[in-house]
C-alpha positions as CSV (number, residue, x, y, z in Angstrom):
1,X,0.4,-34.5,0.2
2,X,3.5,-34.0,2.3
3,X,4.6,-35.7,5.5
4,X,6.1,-33.3,8.2
5,X,7.5,-34.2,11.6
6,X,4.1,-33.6,13.1
7,X,1.8,-35.2,10.5
8,X,0.6,-35.2,6.9
9,X,-0.5,-32.0,5.2
10,X,-2.3,-31.6,1.9
11,X,-2.1,-28.4,0.0
12,X,-3.9,-26.7,-3.0
13,X,-2.9,-26.0,-6.6
14,X,-3.0,-22.3,-7.3
15,X,-1.3,-19.9,-9.8
16,X,1.4,-22.3,-10.8
17,X,2.2,-23.3,-7.2
18,X,1.3,-26.0,-4.7
19,X,0.5,-24.0,-1.6
20,X,0.2,-25.3,1.9
21,X,-1.7,-22.7,3.9
22,X,-2.1,-22.5,7.7
23,X,0.3,-25.2,9.0
24,X,0.7,-24.9,12.8
25,X,4.4,-24.5,13.8
26,X,3.8,-24.0,17.5
27,X,1.1,-24.7,20.1
28,X,-1.5,-22.0,20.3
29,X,-0.1,-19.2,22.5
30,X,-3.2,-19.0,24.6
31,X,-3.9,-19.3,28.4
32,X,-0.7,-19.7,30.3
33,X,1.4,-19.7,27.1
34,X,0.1,-16.3,26.0
35,X,3.2,-14.4,27.3
36,X,5.9,-17.1,27.0
37,X,8.1,-18.5,24.3
38,X,6.4,-20.8,21.8
39,X,6.3,-24.5,22.2
40,X,6.4,-27.3,19.6
41,X,3.1,-28.1,18.1
42,X,1.3,-31.3,19.0
43,X,1.4,-34.0,16.3
44,X,-1.9,-34.4,14.5
45,X,-3.7,-37.5,13.3
46,X,-4.9,-38.0,9.7
47,X,-4.2,-35.4,7.0
48,X,-4.2,-31.7,7.8
49,X,-6.1,-29.8,5.0
50,X,-3.8,-26.8,4.5
51,X,-6.3,-25.1,2.1
52,X,-6.8,-21.7,3.7
53,X,-4.9,-19.0,5.5
54,X,-4.8,-18.7,9.3
55,X,-5.9,-15.7,11.4
56,X,-3.5,-12.9,12.0
57,X,-2.0,-11.7,15.3
58,X,-3.9,-9.4,17.6
59,X,-3.3,-5.7,16.6
60,X,-5.0,-2.3,16.3
61,X,-6.9,-1.4,13.2
62,X,-6.1,1.5,10.9
63,X,-3.0,2.6,9.0
64,X,-1.3,-0.7,8.2
65,X,-3.3,-2.8,10.6
66,X,-4.6,-6.2,9.4
67,X,-8.0,-7.7,10.3
68,X,-9.0,-11.3,11.0
69,X,-7.2,-11.4,14.3
70,X,-6.8,-14.1,17.0
71,X,-4.4,-15.1,19.8
72,X,-4.2,-18.5,18.1
73,X,-2.1,-17.2,15.2
74,X,1.2,-19.2,15.0
75,X,0.8,-20.7,11.5
76,X,2.9,-20.7,8.4
77,X,2.4,-21.0,4.6
78,X,4.6,-22.8,2.1
79,X,4.6,-22.0,-1.7
80,X,6.2,-24.6,-4.0
81,X,6.6,-23.5,-7.6
82,X,5.5,-26.5,-9.7
83,X,7.5,-25.9,-12.8
84,X,10.8,-25.3,-11.0
85,X,10.1,-28.4,-8.8
86,X,9.5,-30.5,-11.9
87,X,12.8,-29.3,-13.4
88,X,14.6,-30.2,-10.1
89,X,13.1,-33.7,-10.1
90,X,14.1,-34.1,-13.8
91,X,17.7,-33.4,-12.7
92,X,17.6,-36.1,-10.1
93,X,16.9,-34.1,-6.9
94,X,14.5,-31.7,-5.4
95,X,16.4,-29.1,-3.3
96,X,15.2,-25.7,-4.3
97,X,16.5,-22.7,-2.3
98,X,14.2,-21.5,0.4
99,X,13.2,-17.9,1.0
100,X,11.5,-17.0,4.3
101,X,9.5,-13.7,4.5
102,X,9.3,-11.8,7.8
103,X,6.7,-9.0,7.6
104,X,7.0,-5.5,9.0
105,X,4.6,-3.2,10.8
106,X,6.6,-1.6,13.7
107,X,6.5,-4.8,15.8
108,X,2.8,-3.9,16.4
109,X,0.9,-4.6,13.2
110,X,1.0,-7.0,10.3
111,X,0.5,-10.7,9.5
112,X,0.9,-13.5,7.0
113,X,-2.5,-15.1,7.4
114,X,-5.8,-14.5,5.4
115,X,-7.4,-11.2,5.0
116,X,-10.8,-12.8,5.4
117,X,-11.4,-15.8,7.6
118,X,-11.3,-19.2,5.9
119,X,-10.0,-17.9,2.5
120,X,-6.9,-18.2,0.4
121,X,-6.6,-14.4,0.0
122,X,-3.5,-13.8,2.1
123,X,-2.0,-10.6,3.3
124,X,1.1,-11.6,1.3
125,X,0.5,-13.8,-1.7
126,X,3.8,-15.3,-2.9
127,X,2.6,-17.4,-5.8
128,X,4.1,-15.2,-8.6
129,X,7.2,-14.5,-6.5
130,X,7.8,-18.3,-5.9
131,X,7.3,-19.1,-9.6
132,X,9.7,-16.4,-10.9
133,X,12.4,-16.8,-8.2
134,X,12.2,-20.6,-8.5
135,X,12.4,-20.9,-4.8
136,X,10.3,-22.5,-2.1
137,X,8.8,-19.5,-0.2
138,X,7.6,-19.6,3.4
139,X,5.7,-16.9,5.3
140,X,4.5,-17.0,8.9
141,X,2.9,-15.1,11.7
142,X,4.6,-13.9,14.9
143,X,3.1,-12.3,17.9
144,X,3.0,-8.5,18.0
145,X,2.8,-5.5,20.3
146,X,1.7,-6.3,23.9
147,X,1.9,-10.1,23.3
148,X,5.2,-10.2,21.4
149,X,7.4,-7.3,22.5
150,X,6.4,-5.9,25.9
151,X,9.1,-6.2,28.6
152,X,6.9,-8.1,31.1
153,X,9.8,-10.4,32.0
154,X,11.3,-7.4,33.9
155,X,8.4,-7.4,36.3
156,X,7.8,-11.2,36.7
157,X,9.9,-14.2,35.8
158,X,6.9,-16.1,34.7
159,X,6.7,-13.8,31.6
160,X,9.3,-14.2,28.9
161,X,11.2,-11.7,26.8
162,X,11.0,-11.2,23.1
163,X,8.2,-13.7,22.4
164,X,7.8,-12.4,18.8
165,X,11.5,-13.1,18.0
166,X,11.2,-16.6,19.5
167,X,8.0,-17.2,17.4
168,X,10.3,-16.5,14.4
169,X,12.9,-18.9,15.7
170,X,10.3,-21.6,16.2
171,X,9.0,-21.0,12.6
172,X,12.6,-21.2,11.2
173,X,13.2,-24.4,13.3
174,X,10.1,-25.9,11.6
175,X,11.5,-24.9,8.3
176,X,14.9,-26.5,9.0
177,X,13.3,-29.7,10.2
178,X,10.6,-30.1,7.5
179,X,11.3,-28.0,4.4
180,X,13.1,-30.9,2.6
181,X,9.7,-32.7,2.5
182,X,8.4,-29.8,0.4
183,X,11.4,-29.9,-2.0
184,X,13.4,-27.1,-0.3
185,X,17.0,-27.2,0.8
186,X,17.3,-26.6,4.6
187,X,21.0,-25.7,4.1
188,X,20.1,-22.9,1.7
189,X,17.7,-20.6,3.5
190,X,17.5,-16.8,2.7
191,X,15.6,-14.6,5.1
192,X,14.0,-11.5,3.6
193,X,12.0,-8.9,5.5
194,X,10.9,-5.3,5.4
195,X,11.0,-2.7,8.2
196,X,10.4,-4.5,11.5
197,X,10.9,-7.7,9.6
198,X,14.4,-6.5,8.5
199,X,15.1,-5.4,12.1
200,X,14.1,-8.9,13.3
201,X,16.5,-10.5,10.9
202,X,19.3,-8.3,12.3
203,X,18.3,-9.6,15.8
204,X,18.2,-13.2,14.6
205,X,21.7,-12.9,13.1
206,X,23.0,-12.0,16.6
207,X,21.0,-14.5,18.7
208,X,22.4,-17.8,19.9
209,X,19.0,-19.4,19.2
210,X,19.1,-18.3,15.6
211,X,22.4,-19.8,14.6
212,X,22.3,-22.3,11.8
213,X,18.7,-21.5,10.8
214,X,19.6,-19.4,7.7
215,X,22.5,-18.7,5.5
216,X,21.7,-15.4,3.7
217,X,19.8,-12.2,4.5
218,X,17.9,-9.5,2.6
219,X,17.0,-6.4,4.7
220,X,14.4,-4.1,3.1
221,X,14.3,-0.7,4.9
222,X,15.2,-2.4,8.1
223,X,14.3,-1.0,11.6
224,X,17.9,-1.0,12.6
225,X,17.7,1.0,15.8
226,X,14.4,-0.1,17.2
227,X,15.6,-2.0,20.3
228,X,15.2,-1.2,24.0
229,X,17.6,-1.5,27.0
230,X,16.1,-3.2,30.0
231,X,15.8,0.2,31.7
232,X,13.9,1.6,28.8
233,X,11.7,-1.5,28.4
234,X,10.8,-1.4,32.1
235,X,9.7,2.2,31.9
236,X,7.6,1.6,28.7
237,X,6.1,-1.6,30.2
238,X,4.9,0.2,33.4
239,X,3.5,3.1,31.3
240,X,1.6,0.7,29.0
241,X,0.2,-1.3,31.9
242,X,-1.0,1.9,33.4
243,X,-2.7,2.9,30.2
244,X,-4.2,-0.6,30.0
245,X,-5.6,-0.1,33.5
246,X,-3.9,-3.3,34.8
247,X,-2.9,-3.4,38.5
248,X,-2.1,-7.1,38.8
249,X,-0.3,-9.1,36.0
250,X,-2.8,-11.9,36.4
251,X,-5.4,-9.7,34.8
252,X,-3.4,-9.9,31.5
253,X,-4.7,-13.4,30.8
254,X,-8.3,-12.4,30.6
255,X,-8.1,-8.8,29.3
256,X,-10.4,-8.2,26.4
257,X,-8.8,-7.8,23.0
258,X,-10.6,-4.6,22.3
259,X,-9.0,-3.0,25.4
260,X,-5.6,-4.0,24.2
261,X,-6.2,-2.5,20.7
262,X,-7.5,0.8,22.2
263,X,-4.5,1.0,24.6
264,X,-2.1,0.4,21.6
265,X,-3.5,3.4,19.7
266,X,-3.1,5.8,22.7
267,X,0.3,4.4,23.7
268,X,1.9,5.0,20.3
269,X,0.7,8.5,20.1
270,X,1.8,9.3,23.6
271,X,5.4,8.2,22.8
272,X,5.6,10.5,19.8
273,X,4.5,13.4,22.1
274,X,7.4,12.4,24.4
275,X,9.8,12.7,21.4
276,X,10.5,9.0,21.0
277,X,11.5,8.0,17.5
278,X,11.6,4.3,18.0
279,X,8.7,1.9,17.7
280,X,6.4,1.8,20.7
281,X,6.8,-2.0,21.0
282,X,10.4,-3.1,20.3
283,X,12.6,-6.1,21.3
284,X,14.5,-5.9,24.6
285,X,18.2,-6.4,24.8
286,X,17.8,-8.4,28.0
287,X,21.4,-9.8,28.1
288,X,20.2,-13.4,27.8
289,X,17.9,-14.0,24.8
290,X,19.2,-10.9,23.0
291,X,22.7,-10.1,24.4
292,X,23.8,-6.9,22.6
293,X,22.7,-4.2,20.1
294,X,21.9,-6.2,16.9
295,X,23.5,-3.8,14.5
296,X,26.8,-4.1,16.4
297,X,26.6,-7.9,16.8
298,X,25.6,-8.3,13.2
299,X,28.8,-6.8,12.0
300,X,30.7,-9.9,12.9
301,X,28.6,-12.0,10.6
302,X,29.9,-13.2,7.2
303,X,26.8,-14.4,5.5
304,X,25.9,-12.6,2.2
305,X,23.9,-9.5,3.0
306,X,21.6,-7.5,0.7
307,X,20.3,-4.2,2.2
308,X,18.5,-1.2,0.9
309,X,15.7,1.3,1.1
310,X,13.1,3.2,-0.9
311,X,13.9,6.6,-2.3
312,X,11.6,8.6,0.0
313,X,11.0,6.5,3.1
314,X,9.8,9.4,5.2
315,X,6.9,10.3,2.9
316,X,4.9,7.4,4.4
317,X,5.1,9.0,7.8
318,X,4.8,12.7,7.0
319,X,1.7,12.0,4.9
320,X,-0.1,10.9,8.1
321,X,0.5,14.3,9.7
322,X,-1.4,17.5,8.9
323,X,1.0,20.2,7.5
324,X,0.5,22.7,10.4
325,X,1.6,20.0,12.9
326,X,4.8,19.0,11.0
327,X,7.1,21.6,12.6
328,X,5.9,20.4,16.1
329,X,6.5,16.8,15.2
330,X,9.9,17.6,13.8
331,X,10.8,19.4,17.0
332,X,9.5,16.6,19.2
333,X,11.5,14.0,17.4
334,X,14.6,16.1,17.2
335,X,14.7,15.9,13.4
336,X,17.1,18.2,11.5
337,X,15.5,19.1,8.2
338,X,18.0,20.7,5.7
339,X,17.5,24.4,5.3
340,X,17.5,24.3,1.5
341,X,16.0,22.0,-1.1
342,X,12.3,21.3,-1.7
343,X,9.3,22.1,0.5
344,X,9.4,21.9,4.3
345,X,7.4,18.6,4.1
346,X,10.0,17.1,1.8
347,X,12.8,18.2,4.0
348,X,11.2,16.6,7.1
349,X,10.6,13.5,5.0
350,X,14.3,13.5,4.0
351,X,15.3,13.9,7.7
352,X,13.2,10.8,8.7
353,X,14.7,8.8,5.8
354,X,18.2,9.7,6.7
355,X,17.9,9.2,10.4
356,X,15.6,6.2,10.4
357,X,16.9,4.2,7.5
358,X,19.8,5.4,5.3
359,X,22.4,6.3,7.9
360,X,21.8,3.1,10.0
361,X,22.2,1.0,6.9
362,X,25.4,2.8,6.0
363,X,26.7,2.1,9.4
364,X,26.2,-1.6,8.8
365,X,27.6,-1.5,5.3
366,X,30.8,0.3,6.6
367,X,31.6,-2.4,9.2
368,X,30.0,-5.7,8.0
369,X,32.5,-8.6,7.9
370,X,30.9,-10.5,5.0
371,X,29.9,-9.6,1.4
372,X,27.4,-6.8,1.0
373,X,25.2,-5.4,-1.7
374,X,23.0,-2.3,-1.6
375,X,19.9,-1.2,-3.5
376,X,17.6,1.8,-3.7
377,X,14.0,1.6,-4.9
378,X,12.9,4.7,-6.8
379,X,10.1,3.3,-9.0
380,X,6.4,4.3,-9.0
381,X,3.7,4.0,-11.6
382,X,2.0,7.0,-13.1
383,X,-1.1,8.1,-11.2
384,X,0.0,6.7,-7.8
385,X,-0.2,9.2,-5.0
386,X,1.9,7.1,-2.6
387,X,5.2,7.5,-4.5
388,X,8.2,5.7,-3.1
389,X,7.6,5.9,0.6
390,X,8.2,3.2,3.2
391,X,7.0,-0.2,2.0
392,X,6.4,1.1,-1.6
393,X,8.5,-1.7,-3.1
394,X,6.5,-4.6,-1.7
395,X,3.6,-4.7,-4.3
396,X,6.2,-4.6,-7.1
397,X,8.4,-7.2,-5.4
398,X,5.4,-9.7,-5.1
399,X,3.9,-8.9,-8.5
400,X,0.7,-7.7,-6.8
401,X,-2.0,-6.1,-8.8
402,X,-2.0,-2.7,-7.1
403,X,0.3,-0.4,-5.2
404,X,-0.4,0.6,-1.6
405,X,-2.7,3.4,-2.6
406,X,-4.7,1.2,-5.0
407,X,-3.1,2.2,-8.3
408,X,-3.0,-0.7,-10.8
409,X,0.4,-2.1,-11.6
410,X,0.9,-3.4,-15.1
411,X,1.2,-7.2,-15.3
412,X,4.4,-6.8,-17.3
413,X,6.0,-4.2,-15.0
414,X,9.7,-4.5,-15.6
415,X,10.9,-3.2,-12.2
416,X,8.9,-5.8,-10.3
417,X,10.2,-8.6,-12.6
418,X,13.8,-7.3,-12.1
419,X,13.3,-7.4,-8.3
420,X,12.1,-11.0,-8.4
421,X,15.0,-12.0,-10.7
422,X,17.6,-10.3,-8.5
423,X,16.1,-11.7,-5.2
424,X,16.0,-15.1,-6.8
425,X,19.6,-14.9,-8.0
426,X,20.6,-14.0,-4.5
427,X,18.8,-17.0,-3.1
428,X,20.3,-19.4,-5.7
429,X,23.8,-18.0,-5.9
430,X,24.5,-15.7,-2.9
431,X,24.6,-12.4,-4.9
432,X,21.9,-10.3,-6.7
433,X,24.0,-10.2,-9.9
434,X,25.4,-6.6,-9.5
435,X,28.7,-5.3,-8.2
436,X,29.1,-5.6,-4.4
437,X,29.0,-2.6,-2.1
438,X,31.9,-3.9,-0.1
439,X,34.2,-3.8,-3.1
440,X,32.9,-0.9,-5.3
441,X,30.5,1.1,-3.1
442,X,27.9,0.3,-5.7
443,X,24.2,0.9,-5.3
444,X,21.7,-0.7,-7.7
445,X,18.7,1.5,-8.4
446,X,15.3,0.1,-9.3
447,X,13.6,2.8,-11.3
């Protein structure tokens, strides 16, 4: 049992950890709060039984969509490794490093809650990761798509900008204020996130509201360029509301979830047809909450930064497209496949990888003020059809039982163990235990 600022919570013992699942870190974003920045949660009486995962944010199904959805989704999970904590106590203090996960999903899909309502089967299970990194691990939900990243504030001042980013800030504030009670060190917090999660970390590094909430960052295939200017956001917001069939903003508070999900599907596809490479829902550089382009603002940071990508990021996306349509998609998105080397599909995939991930990462590495390290993930298991596309590293990183296409991962997989060791070393010591990119232009390869 742990006492937080808002009340007592009681967790469960599972897989070598004490896990606290489904702790509220904000008031439910429903009713008038649905399109505004999150507010502190109300204190609760008695003991909160943190014994099952929460629901996940509202999102469309299919591809990487997660079920068990609700507007009431702002909850977090804490994983405390028992053996590491016992060692810390034996040494006279409990102050393990803290690692906070921010999930990806193009700012429109994803979650950190339970896959099935009322269970401990989470979208991301961090039991093994926490044990082997010897860190207190936190995961949390943030609002997505229409609810988290539409520029409604450009149309009416009663709607706020970048609600999803401020959900993240509220969760990190909860961590800073309460993690010591769980045995974590609030002055040693590492953020790690993939895709839109990595892009979110870049944004948090540049936001006034994010200052002092974390000290190190790991960006896994980050969405570096997925941000809108106010003009772009206004245009996208008007188009989305038109697709949603909304004439008055007051209708947004009572619109059926199913209508939102259907509109999201059509909206994403229509943007690809218009040649838009960026995510359909992206944070807005409004000049107040987010003042400048994150990849530019982040260059002034000096915190330790670990950044990298998978070997074939683009495979994840081209595999969703039928081969005859690939040339059309490539033309719409202004991709520039190389004329030689591999099949046309492979060349389109390489063009997506370079434009969307590798080159933006290199731009950051070339100008970042602090220490940097780079990695590339090239590992797959025999029999897997997914390969090393976008997000391929996550099952290995977490020590999950299967890859994204369902192929079994050996329990003693050495690459996954190496990732957890390196990520843990970074959280404990501020480096992944390989030569820095800043000094030697070194890239560590997981293969």
